[in-house]
NUTOR-448816 format. One record per residue (C-alpha): residue in one letter; x, y, z. Coordinates in nm, 3 decimals. Example, Ala and Ser with C-alpha at 12.3 -4.5 7.8 and 13.67 -1.06 7.14 Angstrom:
BEGIN
+------+---------+---------+---------+
: type :       u :       v :       w :
+------+---------+---------+---------+
:    a :   1.230 :  -0.450 :   0.780 :
:    s :   1.367 :  -0.106 :   0.714 :
+------+---------+---------+---------+
END
This chain:
BEGIN
+------+---------+---------+---------+
: type :       u :       v :       w :
+------+---------+---------+---------+
:    m :   8.281 :   8.550 :   9.387 :
:    e :   8.283 :   8.337 :   9.807 :
:    s :   8.122 :   8.577 :   9.977 :
:    l :   8.082 :   8.985 :  10.018 :
:    q :   7.968 :   9.218 :  10.314 :
:    y :   7.840 :   9.575 :  10.416 :
:    t :   7.903 :   9.707 :  10.812 :
:    l :   7.742 :   9.962 :  10.918 :
:    g :   7.879 :  10.141 :  11.228 :
:    s :   8.122 :   9.926 :  11.441 :
:    e :   8.303 :   9.629 :  11.341 :
:    d :   8.227 :   9.463 :  11.676 :
:    d :   7.917 :   9.358 :  11.833 :
:    r :   7.691 :   9.704 :  11.849 :
:    g :   7.711 :   9.694 :  11.493 :
:    l :   7.527 :   9.620 :  11.193 :
:    r :   7.684 :   9.349 :  10.959 :
:    i :   7.512 :   9.192 :  10.636 :
:    g :   7.628 :   8.970 :  10.335 :
:    m :   7.580 :   8.677 :  10.128 :
:    a :   7.782 :   8.335 :  10.137 :
:    p :   7.735 :   8.031 :   9.935 :
:    a :   7.472 :   7.804 :  10.062 :
:    k :   7.436 :   7.442 :   9.947 :
:    q :   7.177 :   7.520 :   9.674 :
:    g :   7.214 :   7.939 :   9.607 :
:    y :   7.336 :   8.175 :   9.832 :
:    k :   7.236 :   8.294 :  10.193 :
:    l :   7.228 :   8.624 :  10.377 :
:    t :   7.453 :   8.660 :  10.627 :
:    p :   7.305 :   8.908 :  10.874 :
:    h :   7.431 :   9.002 :  11.212 :
:    g :   7.285 :   9.263 :  11.451 :
:    y :   6.956 :   9.275 :  11.250 :
:    k :   6.679 :   9.064 :  11.175 :
:    l :   6.538 :   8.990 :  10.847 :
:    v :   6.182 :   8.907 :  10.800 :
:    r :   6.051 :   8.718 :  10.511 :
:    n :   5.746 :   8.776 :  10.318 :
:    p :   5.524 :   8.509 :  10.359 :
:    g :   5.554 :   8.223 :  10.058 :
:    r :   5.798 :   7.896 :  10.048 :
:    a :   6.187 :   7.883 :  10.176 :
:    w :   6.388 :   7.967 :   9.868 :
:    q :   6.790 :   8.061 :   9.836 :
:    p :   6.865 :   8.375 :   9.669 :
:    p :   7.049 :   8.367 :   9.351 :
:    p :   7.412 :   8.494 :   9.302 :
:    p :   7.512 :   8.904 :   9.388 :
:    v :   7.483 :   9.109 :   9.136 :
:    r :   7.884 :   9.158 :   8.994 :
:    f :   8.052 :   9.152 :   9.316 :
:    y :   7.902 :   9.379 :   9.539 :
:    g :   7.540 :   9.354 :   9.484 :
:    f :   7.202 :   9.201 :   9.587 :
:    p :   6.978 :   9.080 :   9.356 :
:    d :   6.645 :   9.229 :   9.312 :
:    e :   6.484 :   8.890 :   9.487 :
:    v :   6.647 :   9.004 :   9.835 :
:    f :   6.409 :   9.313 :   9.810 :
:    s :   6.122 :   9.096 :   9.707 :
:    y :   6.113 :   8.774 :   9.952 :
:    y :   6.217 :   9.009 :  10.275 :
:    q :   5.963 :   9.298 :  10.409 :
:    n :   6.260 :   9.475 :  10.599 :
:    a :   6.543 :   9.474 :  10.322 :
:    d :   6.487 :   9.771 :  10.129 :
:    f :   6.803 :   9.975 :  10.293 :
:    l :   7.050 :   9.723 :  10.132 :
:    a :   7.004 :   9.886 :   9.823 :
:    s :   7.160 :  10.190 :   9.930 :
:    f :   7.470 :  10.017 :  10.043 :
:    t :   7.497 :   9.895 :   9.677 :
:    l :   7.456 :  10.288 :   9.607 :
:    s :   7.668 :  10.387 :   9.780 :
:    l :   7.990 :  10.194 :   9.668 :
:    e :   7.887 :  10.237 :   9.307 :
:    r :   7.925 :  10.666 :   9.421 :
:    q :   8.254 :  10.571 :   9.555 :
:    f :   8.389 :  10.404 :   9.239 :
:    r :   8.246 :  10.712 :   9.032 :
:    g :   8.487 :  10.912 :   9.270 :
:    l :   8.797 :  10.708 :   9.135 :
:    q :   9.055 :  10.887 :   8.938 :
:    y :   9.377 :  10.733 :   8.802 :
:    l :   9.695 :  10.910 :   8.713 :
:    g :   9.992 :  10.625 :   8.610 :
:    p :  10.307 :  10.615 :   8.673 :
:    l :  10.429 :  10.686 :   8.315 :
:    r :  10.288 :  11.015 :   8.158 :
:    n :  10.248 :  11.138 :   7.752 :
:    r :  10.534 :  11.368 :   7.616 :
:    a :  10.444 :  11.699 :   7.608 :
:    k :  10.283 :  11.816 :   7.212 :
:    r :  10.420 :  12.161 :   7.046 :
:    a :  10.028 :  12.219 :   6.997 :
:    y :   9.687 :  12.109 :   7.151 :
:    t :   9.388 :  12.135 :   6.976 :
:    w :   9.081 :  12.179 :   7.217 :
:    a :   8.750 :  12.257 :   7.111 :
:    g :   8.581 :  12.366 :   7.450 :
:    e :   8.498 :  12.084 :   7.560 :
:    v :   8.524 :  11.986 :   7.976 :
:    p :   8.697 :  11.652 :   8.051 :
:    e :   8.619 :  11.469 :   8.309 :
:    h :   8.967 :  11.407 :   8.406 :
:    v :   9.358 :  11.437 :   8.327 :
:    g :   9.329 :  11.083 :   8.158 :
:    w :   9.513 :  10.780 :   8.277 :
:    t :   9.845 :  10.911 :   8.120 :
:    g :   9.800 :  11.254 :   8.177 :
:    e :   9.683 :  11.306 :   7.814 :
:    r :   9.424 :  11.545 :   7.891 :
:    a :   9.586 :  11.787 :   8.088 :
:    v :   9.666 :  12.057 :   7.923 :
:    e :   9.277 :  12.024 :   7.787 :
:    a :   9.167 :  12.019 :   8.183 :
:    l :   9.345 :  12.309 :   8.202 :
:    l :   9.215 :  12.487 :   7.932 :
:    a :   8.828 :  12.359 :   8.060 :
:    a :   8.899 :  12.516 :   8.424 :
:    k :   9.065 :  12.855 :   8.332 :
:    g :   8.774 :  13.068 :   8.522 :
:    r :   8.801 :  12.872 :   8.844 :
:    e :   8.923 :  12.990 :   9.155 :
:    i :   9.070 :  12.768 :   9.369 :
:    s :   9.156 :  12.893 :   9.729 :
:    r :   9.540 :  12.742 :   9.860 :
:    g :   9.366 :  12.663 :  10.205 :
:    f :   9.137 :  12.818 :  10.458 :
:    k :   9.157 :  13.214 :  10.443 :
:    k :   9.367 :  13.242 :  10.150 :
:    r :   9.291 :  13.396 :   9.858 :
:    a :   9.163 :  13.242 :   9.589 :
:    v :   9.309 :  13.225 :   9.278 :
:    l :   9.232 :  13.149 :   8.903 :
:    f :   9.298 :  12.790 :   8.799 :
:    p :   9.614 :  12.850 :   8.529 :
:    s :   9.773 :  13.094 :   8.789 :
:    l :   9.764 :  12.821 :   9.056 :
:    v :   9.918 :  12.564 :   8.871 :
:    a :  10.201 :  12.799 :   8.756 :
:    a :  10.238 :  12.907 :   9.097 :
:    w :  10.352 :  12.581 :   9.199 :
:    l :  10.578 :  12.524 :   8.887 :
:    k :  10.767 :  12.790 :   9.005 :
:    q :  10.779 :  12.683 :   9.361 :
:    m :  10.933 :  12.395 :   9.273 :
:    g :  11.173 :  12.568 :   9.106 :
:    l :  11.114 :  12.397 :   8.766 :
:    l :  10.970 :  12.746 :   8.557 :
:    d :  10.935 :  13.102 :   8.612 :
:    s :  10.630 :  13.098 :   8.396 :
:    f :  10.348 :  12.881 :   8.259 :
:    e :  10.072 :  12.959 :   8.002 :
:    a :   9.832 :  12.817 :   7.760 :
:    r :   9.720 :  13.031 :   7.502 :
:    s :   9.625 :  13.046 :   7.152 :
:    t :   9.769 :  13.022 :   6.825 :
:    g :   9.597 :  13.288 :   6.662 :
:    e :   9.248 :  13.437 :   6.677 :
:    h :   8.911 :  13.211 :   6.601 :
:    r :   9.186 :  12.892 :   6.621 :
:    k :   9.086 :  12.580 :   6.867 :
:    e :   9.423 :  12.518 :   6.836 :
:    y :   9.690 :  12.603 :   7.203 :
:    e :  10.043 :  12.600 :   7.250 :
:    v :  10.221 :  12.567 :   7.628 :
:    v :  10.474 :  12.833 :   7.624 :
:    v :  10.719 :  12.824 :   7.949 :
:    k :  11.003 :  13.075 :   8.106 :
:    t :  11.301 :  12.833 :   8.245 :
:    k :  11.422 :  12.996 :   8.540 :
:    g :  11.696 :  13.259 :   8.469 :
:    s :  11.574 :  13.289 :   8.137 :
:    r :  11.430 :  13.617 :   7.963 :
:    e :  11.284 :  13.407 :   7.663 :
:    e :  10.970 :  13.202 :   7.567 :
:    v :  11.003 :  12.884 :   7.479 :
:    n :  10.820 :  12.553 :   7.396 :
:    l :  10.708 :  12.321 :   7.669 :
:    t :  10.864 :  12.042 :   7.448 :
:    d :  11.191 :  12.234 :   7.450 :
:    v :  11.273 :  12.219 :   7.785 :
:    g :  11.312 :  11.871 :   8.044 :
:    f :  11.107 :  11.597 :   8.000 :
:    g :  11.055 :  11.644 :   8.406 :
:    i :  10.770 :  11.926 :   8.342 :
:    s :  10.549 :  11.739 :   8.124 :
:    q :  10.561 :  11.458 :   8.397 :
:    i :  10.466 :  11.691 :   8.699 :
:    l :  10.194 :  11.865 :   8.474 :
:    p :   9.947 :  11.631 :   8.503 :
:    v :  10.017 :  11.570 :   8.860 :
:    i :   9.949 :  11.935 :   8.933 :
:    v :   9.598 :  11.954 :   8.738 :
:    s :   9.491 :  11.652 :   8.849 :
:    c :   9.515 :  11.803 :   9.249 :
:    f :   9.323 :  12.095 :   9.212 :
:    y :   9.086 :  11.984 :   8.878 :
:    a :   8.948 :  11.659 :   9.006 :
:    a :   8.580 :  11.724 :   9.126 :
:    p :   8.586 :  11.811 :   9.509 :
:    h :   8.530 :  11.479 :   9.749 :
:    t :   8.709 :  11.246 :   9.445 :
:    t :   8.960 :  10.957 :   9.524 :
:    v :   9.263 :  11.039 :   9.315 :
:    l :   9.494 :  10.760 :   9.287 :
:    m :   9.858 :  10.843 :   9.136 :
:    e :  10.110 :  10.574 :   9.081 :
:    q :  10.490 :  10.706 :   9.135 :
:    p :  10.405 :  11.050 :   9.044 :
:    e :  10.839 :  11.128 :   9.131 :
:    l :  10.931 :  10.988 :   8.838 :
:    h :  11.182 :  11.150 :   8.637 :
:    l :  11.162 :  11.459 :   8.844 :
:    h :  11.491 :  11.630 :   9.079 :
:    p :  11.471 :  11.534 :   9.495 :
:    a :  11.398 :  11.878 :   9.585 :
:    v :  11.132 :  11.864 :   9.381 :
:    q :  10.986 :  11.534 :   9.489 :
:    s :  11.011 :  11.692 :   9.857 :
:    e :  10.761 :  11.948 :   9.755 :
:    m :  10.546 :  11.689 :   9.570 :
:    a :  10.456 :  11.619 :   9.910 :
:    d :  10.367 :  12.002 :  10.018 :
:    l :  10.161 :  12.005 :   9.646 :
:    f :   9.944 :  11.709 :   9.850 :
:    i :   9.866 :  11.898 :  10.145 :
:    e :   9.802 :  12.191 :  10.023 :
:    a :   9.530 :  11.998 :   9.781 :
:    i :   9.371 :  11.840 :  10.045 :
:    h :   9.353 :  12.161 :  10.213 :
:    a :   9.252 :  12.339 :   9.929 :
:    r :   8.917 :  12.532 :   9.922 :
:    e :   8.641 :  12.616 :   9.622 :
:    h :   8.364 :  12.821 :   9.675 :
:    g :   8.436 :  12.915 :  10.011 :
:    v :   8.401 :  12.512 :  10.099 :
:    d :   8.667 :  12.253 :  10.157 :
:    r :   8.697 :  12.047 :   9.825 :
:    g :   8.752 :  11.703 :  10.041 :
:    m :   9.016 :  11.515 :   9.818 :
:    q :   9.198 :  11.181 :   9.915 :
:    f :   9.484 :  11.063 :   9.737 :
:    i :   9.648 :  10.752 :   9.729 :
:    i :   9.987 :  10.781 :   9.651 :
:    e :  10.201 :  10.471 :   9.578 :
:    s :  10.580 :  10.577 :   9.572 :
:    h :  10.909 :  10.472 :   9.617 :
:    s :  11.015 :  10.827 :   9.720 :
:    e :  11.229 :  10.858 :  10.032 :
:    h :  11.238 :  11.240 :   9.963 :
:    f :  10.856 :  11.279 :   9.928 :
:    l :  10.810 :  11.063 :  10.301 :
:    r :  11.061 :  11.261 :  10.494 :
:    r :  10.886 :  11.600 :  10.360 :
:    l :  10.572 :  11.460 :  10.526 :
:    q :  10.715 :  11.343 :  10.770 :
:    r :  10.863 :  11.681 :  10.868 :
:    r :  10.512 :  11.854 :  10.801 :
:    v :  10.357 :  11.637 :  11.039 :
:    a :  10.641 :  11.715 :  11.319 :
:    e :  10.572 :  12.086 :  11.212 :
:    e :  10.170 :  12.022 :  11.264 :
:    r :  10.129 :  12.181 :  10.917 :
:    l :   9.968 :  11.806 :  10.850 :
:    k :   9.739 :  11.616 :  11.143 :
:    q :   9.818 :  11.211 :  11.216 :
:    d :   9.478 :  11.195 :  11.084 :
:    e :   9.516 :  11.337 :  10.759 :
:    v :   9.785 :  11.090 :  10.641 :
:    a :   9.836 :  10.726 :  10.659 :
:    l :  10.128 :  10.550 :  10.549 :
:    y :  10.197 :  10.232 :  10.429 :
:    f :  10.469 :   9.955 :  10.339 :
:    c :  10.387 :   9.692 :  10.047 :
:    e :  10.541 :   9.385 :  10.089 :
:    n :  10.545 :   9.089 :   9.883 :
:    g :  10.377 :   8.752 :  10.105 :
:    v :  10.286 :   8.404 :  10.005 :
:    g :   9.969 :   8.516 :   9.907 :
:    g :  10.056 :   8.801 :   9.720 :
:    s :  10.129 :   9.179 :   9.865 :
:    d :  10.018 :   9.266 :  10.230 :
:    l :  10.023 :   9.631 :  10.362 :
:    k :  10.158 :   9.663 :  10.673 :
:    p :  10.119 :   9.994 :  10.817 :
:    l :  10.359 :  10.278 :  10.958 :
:    m :  10.292 :  10.426 :  11.279 :
:    v :  10.378 :  10.789 :  11.301 :
:    d :  10.414 :  11.005 :  11.618 :
:    l :  10.339 :  11.341 :  11.667 :
:    y :  10.649 :  11.399 :  11.625 :
:    g :  10.666 :  11.277 :  11.270 :
:    n :  10.905 :  10.963 :  11.372 :
:    i :  10.839 :  10.675 :  11.221 :
:    t :  10.775 :  10.378 :  11.501 :
:    n :  10.805 :  10.032 :  11.347 :
:    w :  11.043 :  10.098 :  11.021 :
:    p :  11.029 :   9.782 :  10.849 :
:    e :  11.381 :   9.628 :  10.798 :
:    g :  11.571 :   9.719 :  10.491 :
:    f :  11.350 :   9.985 :  10.388 :
:    f :  11.581 :  10.253 :  10.195 :
:    g :  11.856 :  10.000 :  10.184 :
:    d :  12.120 :  10.000 :  10.450 :
:    e :  12.213 :  10.374 :  10.424 :
:    m :  12.426 :  10.367 :  10.802 :
:    g :  12.633 :  10.041 :  10.666 :
:    d :  12.715 :  10.247 :  10.382 :
:    l :  12.816 :  10.505 :  10.522 :
:    v :  13.028 :  10.312 :  10.759 :
:    a :  13.180 :  10.112 :  10.456 :
:    m :  13.285 :  10.430 :  10.271 :
:    t :  13.408 :  10.575 :  10.575 :
:    e :  13.637 :  10.222 :  10.609 :
:    a :  13.717 :  10.245 :  10.256 :
:    a :  13.811 :  10.661 :  10.269 :
:    a :  14.038 :  10.547 :  10.592 :
:    r :  14.249 :  10.273 :  10.361 :
:    r :  14.272 :  10.527 :  10.068 :
:    s :  14.406 :  10.754 :  10.282 :
:    e :  14.684 :  10.519 :  10.450 :
:    p :  15.026 :  10.598 :  10.327 :
:    a :  15.147 :  10.285 :  10.087 :
:    e :  15.423 :  10.083 :  10.287 :
+------+---------+---------+---------+
END
């Protein structure tokens, strides 16, 4: 590791910055905006940082006023504990699930514990926004599946009295008969962990998701944007859940719905940040996309969604050529 640095306050000269960097013998502390006072004794160089973010114990021993540095490390560790991840390919649905009453920490990297989490949260009540009535967790999940036009009903229930085996039964749109979740489209099993994770994760958690739109219809991809908007506005026990989502997506439909909601003022500018990932010489670079009050992106990267206008012009020209009478 070359160096580490923590910043408290602004990054200009008014802020406090302190870190560690390599020196001729070991490492040295690099304070800015704060004077460290050494305890009496011989000069020394501290050993390397702990992991990649922590100050070694010797720093607190040899400086009279460095105890507060431990708070930086502790704060970062709390952030790490508040991270959850859901991958791009979620597990297929099962015909039956075993649940003995345990409460999973999250839905799992591949959504493998989504149904267990749903059952564990069956008594929790979530409000869909400020001054909106709270509903039971399973009802909220079912409501979103219906709002997305995927199902008319959804229920996880025991297969028998005193049994620890559960099945998920659903009614597809327009159907009167209940069927097992495994008997409907693959997309349901992909979106279910996304919905459950949005409201199951503990308050103030940061959830990272890769391509939650995979295997979903374009209309559902648009609705997914509204799902995340509702999730950041959701409340539990009368208090904002304070959720943050970091979404990696290739969906134009998802992005367009976010833009629309900014224009409609259902999503504030400071509640969303958009980035374009571009390959560079030293690796991938994240370039911020600037979104105005009306949802317009003012710095579209070239070829961001392909040459849409060029395709339309080429298609029109081809149609005109084909409609010309043969000579």
